[in-house]
mmCIF file as gemmi writes it, N, C-alpha and C atoms, coordinates in Angstrom:
data_model
loop_
_atom_site.group_PDB
_atom_site.id
_atom_site.type_symbol
_atom_site.label_atom_id
_atom_site.label_alt_id
_atom_site.label_comp_id
_atom_site.label_asym_id
_atom_site.label_entity_id
_atom_site.label_seq_id
_atom_site.pdbx_PDB_ins_code
_atom_site.Cartn_x
_atom_site.Cartn_y
_atom_site.Cartn_z
_atom_site.occupancy
_atom_site.B_iso_or_equiv
_atom_site.pdbx_formal_charge
_atom_site.auth_seq_id
_atom_site.auth_asym_id
_atom_site.pdbx_PDB_model_num
ATOM 1 N N . MET Axp A 1 ? 79.494 37.233 122.399 1 0 ? 1 A 1
ATOM 2 C CA . MET Axp A 1 ? 80.786 36.156 123.155 1 0 ? 1 A 1
ATOM 3 C C . MET Axp A 1 ? 81.382 37.392 124.11 1 0 ? 1 A 1
ATOM 4 N N . LYS Axp A 2 ? 81.79 37.202 125.67 1 0 ? 2 A 1
ATOM 5 C CA . LYS Axp A 2 ? 82.141 37.983 126.726 1 0 ? 2 A 1
ATOM 6 C C . LYS Axp A 2 ? 83.913 37.376 126.909 1 0 ? 2 A 1
ATOM 7 N N . ALA Axp A 3 ? 84.532 38.477 126.384 1 0 ? 3 A 1
ATOM 8 C CA . ALA Axp A 3 ? 86.101 38.481 126.918 1 0 ? 3 A 1
ATOM 9 C C . ALA Axp A 3 ? 86.71 39.468 127.425 1 0 ? 3 A 1
ATOM 10 N N . GLY Axp A 4 ? 87.294 38.52 128.789 1 0 ? 4 A 1
ATOM 11 C CA . GLY Axp A 4 ? 88.017 39.959 129.772 1 0 ? 4 A 1
ATOM 12 C C . GLY Axp A 4 ? 88.711 40.628 129.284 1 0 ? 4 A 1
ATOM 13 N N . VAL Axp A 5 ? 88.844 41.983 127.919 1 0 ? 5 A 1
ATOM 14 C CA . VAL Axp A 5 ? 89.567 43.158 127.344 1 0 ? 5 A 1
ATOM 15 C C . VAL Axp A 5 ? 89.121 44.3 127.598 1 0 ? 5 A 1
ATOM 16 N N . ARG Axp A 6 ? 89.406 44.978 128.408 1 0 ? 6 A 1
ATOM 17 C CA . ARG Axp A 6 ? 88.842 46.636 128.747 1 0 ? 6 A 1
ATOM 18 C C . ARG Axp A 6 ? 89.512 47.305 127.429 1 0 ? 6 A 1
ATOM 19 N N . ASN Axp A 7 ? 89.934 47.001 126.386 1 0 ? 7 A 1
ATOM 20 C CA . ASN Axp A 7 ? 90.175 48.253 125.093 1 0 ? 7 A 1
ATOM 21 C C . ASN Axp A 7 ? 89.258 46.898 123.833 1 0 ? 7 A 1
ATOM 22 N N . LYS Axp A 8 ? 87.811 47.965 124.11 1 0 ? 8 A 1
ATOM 23 C CA . LYS Axp A 8 ? 87.408 47.714 122.488 1 0 ? 8 A 1
ATOM 24 C C . LYS Axp A 8 ? 87.149 48.578 121.857 1 0 ? 8 A 1
ATOM 25 N N . LEU Axp A 9 ? 87.434 48.118 121.026 1 0 ? 9 A 1
ATOM 26 C CA . LEU Axp A 9 ? 87.619 49.488 119.467 1 0 ? 9 A 1
ATOM 27 C C . LEU Axp A 9 ? 86.322 48.736 117.874 1 0 ? 9 A 1
ATOM 28 N N . THR Axp A 10 ? 84.784 49.131 118.056 1 0 ? 10 A 1
ATOM 29 C CA . THR Axp A 10 ? 84.78 49.141 117 1 0 ? 10 A 1
ATOM 30 C C . THR Axp A 10 ? 85.004 49.94 116.007 1 0 ? 10 A 1
ATOM 31 N N . GLY Axp A 11 ? 84.934 49.442 114.522 1 0 ? 11 A 1
ATOM 32 C CA . GLY Axp A 11 ? 84.972 49.341 113.298 1 0 ? 11 A 1
ATOM 33 C C . GLY Axp A 11 ? 85.026 49.259 111.745 1 0 ? 11 A 1
ATOM 34 N N . THR Axp A 12 ? 85.277 49.496 111.121 1 0 ? 12 A 1
ATOM 35 C CA . THR Axp A 12 ? 84.568 49.287 108.877 1 0 ? 12 A 1
ATOM 36 C C . THR Axp A 12 ? 85.945 48.666 108.946 1 0 ? 12 A 1
ATOM 37 N N . ILE Axp A 13 ? 85.402 46.718 108.211 1 0 ? 13 A 1
ATOM 38 C CA . ILE Axp A 13 ? 86.671 47.237 107.726 1 0 ? 13 A 1
ATOM 39 C C . ILE Axp A 13 ? 86.657 47.371 106.326 1 0 ? 13 A 1
ATOM 40 N N . LEU Axp A 14 ? 87.734 47.661 106.472 1 0 ? 14 A 1
ATOM 41 C CA . LEU Axp A 14 ? 87.884 48.692 105.082 1 0 ? 14 A 1
ATOM 42 C C . LEU Axp A 14 ? 89.298 47.912 104.277 1 0 ? 14 A 1
ATOM 43 N N . GLU Axp A 15 ? 90.042 46.977 104.376 1 0 ? 15 A 1
ATOM 44 C CA . GLU Axp A 15 ? 90.788 45.906 103.734 1 0 ? 15 A 1
ATOM 45 C C . GLU Axp A 15 ? 91.568 45.114 104.601 1 0 ? 15 A 1
ATOM 46 N N . ILE Axp A 16 ? 91.113 43.538 103.657 1 0 ? 16 A 1
ATOM 47 C CA . ILE Axp A 16 ? 91.841 42.104 103.265 1 0 ? 16 A 1
ATOM 48 C C . ILE Axp A 16 ? 92.889 41.629 102.449 1 0 ? 16 A 1
ATOM 49 N N . LYS Axp A 17 ? 94.238 41.231 102.783 1 0 ? 17 A 1
ATOM 50 C CA . LYS Axp A 17 ? 95.162 41.154 102.944 1 0 ? 17 A 1
ATOM 51 C C . LYS Axp A 17 ? 95.02 39.551 103.129 1 0 ? 17 A 1
ATOM 52 N N . GLU Axp A 18 ? 94.646 38.755 101.787 1 0 ? 18 A 1
ATOM 53 C CA . GLU Axp A 18 ? 94.697 37.395 102.009 1 0 ? 18 A 1
ATOM 54 C C . GLU Axp A 18 ? 95.858 36.913 101.537 1 0 ? 18 A 1
ATOM 55 N N . GLY Axp A 19 ? 96.514 36.307 102.054 1 0 ? 19 A 1
ATOM 56 C CA . GLY Axp A 19 ? 97.923 35.344 101.83 1 0 ? 19 A 1
ATOM 57 C C . GLY Axp A 19 ? 97.576 33.873 101.872 1 0 ? 19 A 1
ATOM 58 N N . ASP Axp A 20 ? 98.208 32.884 101.381 1 0 ? 20 A 1
ATOM 59 C CA . ASP Axp A 20 ? 97.879 31.929 101.724 1 0 ? 20 A 1
ATOM 60 C C . ASP Axp A 20 ? 97.781 31.218 103.065 1 0 ? 20 A 1
ATOM 61 N N . ILE Axp A 21 ? 99.02 31.598 104.182 1 0 ? 21 A 1
ATOM 62 C CA . ILE Axp A 21 ? 98.815 31.603 105.379 1 0 ? 21 A 1
ATOM 63 C C . ILE Axp A 21 ? 98.369 32.389 106.228 1 0 ? 21 A 1
ATOM 64 N N . MET Axp A 22 ? 99.026 33.65 106.747 1 0 ? 22 A 1
ATOM 65 C CA . MET Axp A 22 ? 98.723 34.459 106.892 1 0 ? 22 A 1
ATOM 66 C C . MET Axp A 22 ? 97.528 35.522 106.468 1 0 ? 22 A 1
ATOM 67 N N . SER Axp A 23 ? 96.171 36.402 107.335 1 0 ? 23 A 1
ATOM 68 C CA . SER Axp A 23 ? 96.492 37.692 106.257 1 0 ? 23 A 1
ATOM 69 C C . SER Axp A 23 ? 95.914 38.548 107.648 1 0 ? 23 A 1
ATOM 70 N N . GLU Axp A 24 ? 95.771 39.89 107.038 1 0 ? 24 A 1
ATOM 71 C CA . GLU Axp A 24 ? 95.935 41.144 107.431 1 0 ? 24 A 1
ATOM 72 C C . GLU Axp A 24 ? 94.757 41.599 106.918 1 0 ? 24 A 1
ATOM 73 N N . VAL Axp A 25 ? 93.606 42.618 108.494 1 0 ? 25 A 1
ATOM 74 C CA . VAL Axp A 25 ? 92.494 42.697 108.514 1 0 ? 25 A 1
ATOM 75 C C . VAL Axp A 25 ? 93.186 44.225 108.986 1 0 ? 25 A 1
ATOM 76 N N . VAL Axp A 26 ? 92.085 45.901 108.369 1 0 ? 26 A 1
ATOM 77 C CA . VAL Axp A 26 ? 92.382 46.524 108.429 1 0 ? 26 A 1
ATOM 78 C C . VAL Axp A 26 ? 90.908 47.048 109.252 1 0 ? 26 A 1
ATOM 79 N N . ILE Axp A 27 ? 90.796 47.327 110.119 1 0 ? 27 A 1
ATOM 80 C CA . ILE Axp A 27 ? 89.669 48.128 110.482 1 0 ? 27 A 1
ATOM 81 C C . ILE Axp A 27 ? 89.711 50.153 110.051 1 0 ? 27 A 1
ATOM 82 N N . GLN Axp A 28 ? 88.963 50.841 109.972 1 0 ? 28 A 1
ATOM 83 C CA . GLN Axp A 28 ? 89.369 52.265 110.527 1 0 ? 28 A 1
ATOM 84 C C . GLN Axp A 28 ? 88.133 52.093 111.506 1 0 ? 28 A 1
ATOM 85 N N . THR Axp A 29 ? 88.352 52.936 112.829 1 0 ? 29 A 1
ATOM 86 C CA . THR Axp A 29 ? 87.607 53.147 114.452 1 0 ? 29 A 1
ATOM 87 C C . THR Axp A 29 ? 87.981 54.317 113.851 1 0 ? 29 A 1
ATOM 88 N N . GLY Axp A 30 ? 86.895 55.552 114.298 1 0 ? 30 A 1
ATOM 89 C CA . GLY Axp A 30 ? 87.031 56.52 114.113 1 0 ? 30 A 1
ATOM 90 C C . GLY Axp A 30 ? 88.013 57.639 113.487 1 0 ? 30 A 1
ATOM 91 N N . GLU Axp A 31 ? 88.918 57.939 113.312 1 0 ? 31 A 1
ATOM 92 C CA . GLU Axp A 31 ? 89.996 58.796 112.553 1 0 ? 31 A 1
ATOM 93 C C . GLU Axp A 31 ? 91.147 57.642 112.389 1 0 ? 31 A 1
ATOM 94 N N . SER Axp A 32 ? 91.025 56.634 113.194 1 0 ? 32 A 1
ATOM 95 C CA . SER Axp A 32 ? 91.943 55.906 114.006 1 0 ? 32 A 1
ATOM 96 C C . SER Axp A 32 ? 92.37 54.479 112.13 1 0 ? 32 A 1
ATOM 97 N N . GLN Axp A 33 ? 93.071 53.666 112.414 1 0 ? 33 A 1
ATOM 98 C CA . GLN Axp A 33 ? 93.262 52.575 111.951 1 0 ? 33 A 1
ATOM 99 C C . GLN Axp A 33 ? 93.479 51.803 112.558 1 0 ? 33 A 1
ATOM 100 N N . ILE Axp A 34 ? 92.96 50.191 112.678 1 0 ? 34 A 1
ATOM 101 C CA . ILE Axp A 34 ? 93.339 49.139 113.516 1 0 ? 34 A 1
ATOM 102 C C . ILE Axp A 34 ? 93.632 48.497 112.196 1 0 ? 34 A 1
ATOM 103 N N . THR Axp A 35 ? 95.188 47.397 112.85 1 0 ? 35 A 1
ATOM 104 C CA . THR Axp A 35 ? 95.298 46.022 111.551 1 0 ? 35 A 1
ATOM 105 C C . THR Axp A 35 ? 95.716 45.057 112.462 1 0 ? 35 A 1
ATOM 106 N N . SER Axp A 36 ? 95.281 44.154 111.887 1 0 ? 36 A 1
ATOM 107 C CA . SER Axp A 36 ? 94.899 42.634 112.184 1 0 ? 36 A 1
ATOM 108 C C . SER Axp A 36 ? 95.504 41.621 111.492 1 0 ? 36 A 1
ATOM 109 N N . VAL Axp A 37 ? 97.062 40.899 112.744 1 0 ? 37 A 1
ATOM 110 C CA . VAL Axp A 37 ? 96.648 40.258 111.44 1 0 ? 37 A 1
ATOM 111 C C . VAL Axp A 37 ? 96.72 38.774 112.377 1 0 ? 37 A 1
ATOM 112 N N . MET Axp A 38 ? 96.369 37.313 111.486 1 0 ? 38 A 1
ATOM 113 C CA . MET Axp A 38 ? 95.922 36.423 111.644 1 0 ? 38 A 1
ATOM 114 C C . MET Axp A 38 ? 95.904 35.264 110.567 1 0 ? 38 A 1
ATOM 115 N N . THR Axp A 39 ? 96.033 34.185 111.253 1 0 ? 39 A 1
ATOM 116 C CA . THR Axp A 39 ? 96.22 32.805 110.112 1 0 ? 39 A 1
ATOM 117 C C . THR Axp A 39 ? 94.139 32.847 109.263 1 0 ? 39 A 1
ATOM 118 N N . THR Axp A 40 ? 94.808 32.61 107.854 1 0 ? 40 A 1
ATOM 119 C CA . THR Axp A 40 ? 93.74 32.346 106.405 1 0 ? 40 A 1
ATOM 120 C C . THR Axp A 40 ? 92.535 31.484 107.07 1 0 ? 40 A 1
ATOM 121 N N . ASP Axp A 41 ? 92.625 30.752 107.841 1 0 ? 41 A 1
ATOM 122 C CA . ASP Axp A 41 ? 92.436 29.903 108.156 1 0 ? 41 A 1
ATOM 123 C C . ASP Axp A 41 ? 91.163 30.191 109.288 1 0 ? 41 A 1
ATOM 124 N N . SER Axp A 42 ? 91.565 31.765 110.195 1 0 ? 42 A 1
ATOM 125 C CA . SER Axp A 42 ? 90.926 32.206 110.702 1 0 ? 42 A 1
ATOM 126 C C . SER Axp A 42 ? 89.541 32.813 109.986 1 0 ? 42 A 1
ATOM 127 N N . LEU Axp A 43 ? 90.554 34.138 109.513 1 0 ? 43 A 1
ATOM 128 C CA . LEU Axp A 43 ? 90.171 34.922 108.215 1 0 ? 43 A 1
ATOM 129 C C . LEU Axp A 43 ? 89.193 33.911 108.018 1 0 ? 43 A 1
ATOM 130 N N . LYS Axp A 44 ? 88.517 33.062 107.464 1 0 ? 44 A 1
ATOM 131 C CA . LYS Axp A 44 ? 87.906 32.187 106.655 1 0 ? 44 A 1
ATOM 132 C C . LYS Axp A 44 ? 86.563 31.43 107.732 1 0 ? 44 A 1
ATOM 133 N N . GLU Axp A 45 ? 87.186 31.567 108.506 1 0 ? 45 A 1
ATOM 134 C CA . GLU Axp A 45 ? 86.177 30.755 110.256 1 0 ? 45 A 1
ATOM 135 C C . GLU Axp A 45 ? 84.859 32.164 109.77 1 0 ? 45 A 1
ATOM 136 N N . ALA Axp A 46 ? 86.194 33.004 110.798 1 0 ? 46 A 1
ATOM 137 C CA . ALA Axp A 46 ? 85.021 34.459 111.425 1 0 ? 46 A 1
ATOM 138 C C . ALA Axp A 46 ? 84.536 34.884 110.356 1 0 ? 46 A 1
ATOM 139 N N . GLY Axp A 47 ? 85.027 34.625 108.787 1 0 ? 47 A 1
ATOM 140 C CA . GLY Axp A 47 ? 83.559 35.195 107.781 1 0 ? 47 A 1
ATOM 141 C C . GLY Axp A 47 ? 83.775 36.415 107.661 1 0 ? 47 A 1
ATOM 142 N N . PHE Axp A 48 ? 85.532 37.619 107.834 1 0 ? 48 A 1
ATOM 143 C CA . PHE Axp A 48 ? 85.073 38.55 107.636 1 0 ? 48 A 1
ATOM 144 C C . PHE Axp A 48 ? 85.083 39.269 105.9 1 0 ? 48 A 1
ATOM 145 N N . LYS Axp A 49 ? 84.901 40.112 106.316 1 0 ? 49 A 1
ATOM 146 C CA . LYS Axp A 49 ? 84.082 40.291 104.32 1 0 ? 49 A 1
ATOM 147 C C . LYS Axp A 49 ? 84.568 42.208 104.561 1 0 ? 49 A 1
ATOM 148 N N . VAL Axp A 50 ? 85.488 42.746 104.025 1 0 ? 50 A 1
ATOM 149 C CA . VAL Axp A 50 ? 86.082 44.161 104.016 1 0 ? 50 A 1
ATOM 150 C C . VAL Axp A 50 ? 84.071 44.814 103.422 1 0 ? 50 A 1
ATOM 151 N N . GLY Axp A 51 ? 83.786 46.033 105.165 1 0 ? 51 A 1
ATOM 152 C CA . GLY Axp A 51 ? 82.761 46.733 105.258 1 0 ? 51 A 1
ATOM 153 C C . GLY Axp A 51 ? 81.525 45.747 106.024 1 0 ? 51 A 1
ATOM 154 N N . ASN Axp A 52 ? 81.882 44.618 106.635 1 0 ? 52 A 1
ATOM 155 C CA . ASN Axp A 52 ? 81.547 44.195 107.944 1 0 ? 52 A 1
ATOM 156 C C . ASN Axp A 52 ? 82.369 45.452 109.124 1 0 ? 52 A 1
ATOM 157 N N . LYS Axp A 53 ? 80.966 45.345 109.856 1 0 ? 53 A 1
ATOM 158 C CA . LYS Axp A 53 ? 81.325 45.615 111.696 1 0 ? 53 A 1
ATOM 159 C C . LYS Axp A 53 ? 82.239 44.718 112.295 1 0 ? 53 A 1
ATOM 160 N N . ALA Axp A 54 ? 83.195 45.32 112.745 1 0 ? 54 A 1
ATOM 161 C CA . ALA Axp A 54 ? 84.395 44.199 113.736 1 0 ? 54 A 1
ATOM 162 C C . ALA Axp A 54 ? 84.783 45.041 115.284 1 0 ? 54 A 1
ATOM 163 N N . THR Axp A 55 ? 84.833 43.882 116.13 1 0 ? 55 A 1
ATOM 164 C CA . THR Axp A 55 ? 85.2 45.253 116.92 1 0 ? 55 A 1
ATOM 165 C C . THR Axp A 55 ? 87.234 44.536 117.497 1 0 ? 55 A 1
ATOM 166 N N . ALA Axp A 56 ? 88.227 45.194 118.164 1 0 ? 56 A 1
ATOM 167 C CA . ALA Axp A 56 ? 89.466 45.069 117.851 1 0 ? 56 A 1
ATOM 168 C C . ALA Axp A 56 ? 89.674 44.902 119.224 1 0 ? 56 A 1
ATOM 169 N N . LEU Axp A 57 ? 89.662 44.126 120.022 1 0 ? 57 A 1
ATOM 170 C CA . LEU Axp A 57 ? 90.277 43.68 121.43 1 0 ? 57 A 1
ATOM 171 C C . LEU Axp A 57 ? 91.556 43.202 121.672 1 0 ? 57 A 1
ATOM 172 N N . ILE Axp A 58 ? 91.988 44.701 122.45 1 0 ? 58 A 1
ATOM 173 C CA . ILE Axp A 58 ? 93.43 44.807 122.51 1 0 ? 58 A 1
ATOM 174 C C . ILE Axp A 58 ? 93.947 44.373 123.769 1 0 ? 58 A 1
ATOM 175 N N . LYS Axp A 59 ? 94.798 44.417 124.237 1 0 ? 59 A 1
ATOM 176 C CA . LYS Axp A 59 ? 94.987 43.015 125.791 1 0 ? 59 A 1
ATOM 177 C C . LYS Axp A 59 ? 96.667 43.003 125.143 1 0 ? 59 A 1
ATOM 178 N N . ALA Axp A 60 ? 97.299 43.999 125.996 1 0 ? 60 A 1
ATOM 179 C CA . ALA Axp A 60 ? 98.893 44.435 126.019 1 0 ? 60 A 1
ATOM 180 C C . ALA Axp A 60 ? 99.286 44.648 127.374 1 0 ? 60 A 1
ATOM 181 N N . ILE Axp A 61 ? 100.69 44 127.714 1 0 ? 61 A 1
ATOM 182 C CA . ILE Axp A 61 ? 100.498 45.429 128.877 1 0 ? 61 A 1
ATOM 183 C C . ILE Axp A 61 ? 101.893 46.334 128.677 1 0 ? 61 A 1
ATOM 184 N N . ASN Axp A 62 ? 101.914 46.938 127.098 1 0 ? 62 A 1
ATOM 185 C CA . ASN Axp A 62 ? 102.585 47.9 127.335 1 0 ? 62 A 1
ATOM 186 C C . ASN Axp A 62 ? 102.25 49.076 125.71 1 0 ? 62 A 1
ATOM 187 N N . VAL Axp A 63 ? 101.328 49.898 126.272 1 0 ? 63 A 1
ATOM 188 C CA . VAL Axp A 63 ? 100.822 50.98 125.051 1 0 ? 63 A 1
ATOM 189 C C . VAL Axp A 63 ? 102.039 52.518 125.477 1 0 ? 63 A 1
ATOM 190 N N . VAL Axp A 64 ? 102.016 52.797 124.094 1 0 ? 64 A 1
ATOM 191 C CA . VAL Axp A 64 ? 103.167 53.865 123.9 1 0 ? 64 A 1
ATOM 192 C C . VAL Axp A 64 ? 101.693 54.48 123.522 1 0 ? 64 A 1
ATOM 193 N N . LEU Axp A 65 ? 101.672 56.196 124.114 1 0 ? 65 A 1
ATOM 194 C CA . LEU Axp A 65 ? 100.734 57.194 123.574 1 0 ? 65 A 1
ATOM 195 C C . LEU Axp A 65 ? 101.967 58.198 123.472 1 0 ? 65 A 1
ATOM 196 N N . ILE Axp A 66 ? 101.411 59.317 122.303 1 0 ? 66 A 1
ATOM 197 C CA . ILE Axp A 66 ? 102.335 60.64 122.145 1 0 ? 66 A 1
ATOM 198 C C . ILE Axp A 66 ? 101.596 61.288 121.583 1 0 ? 66 A 1
ATOM 199 N N . LYS Axp A 67 ? 102.016 62.715 122.115 1 0 ? 67 A 1
ATOM 200 C CA . LYS Axp A 67 ? 101.18 63.777 122.185 1 0 ? 67 A 1
ATOM 201 C C . LYS Axp A 67 ? 101.686 64.409 120.993 1 0 ? 67 A 1
């Protein structure tokens, strides 16, 4: 799959919180975690499972950095 996104973080799915309409997927990427919220239909269609590899594509106009 090709996407016009420069910020790509690959990791392992740690946790899935599945709801009736929306679901939350947590990915471990190195020392950090990324959380994605999607419809439960999209979650099922993608076939994500805990332990799977996944890539977070991040496209945002604002990214806050701290030190």
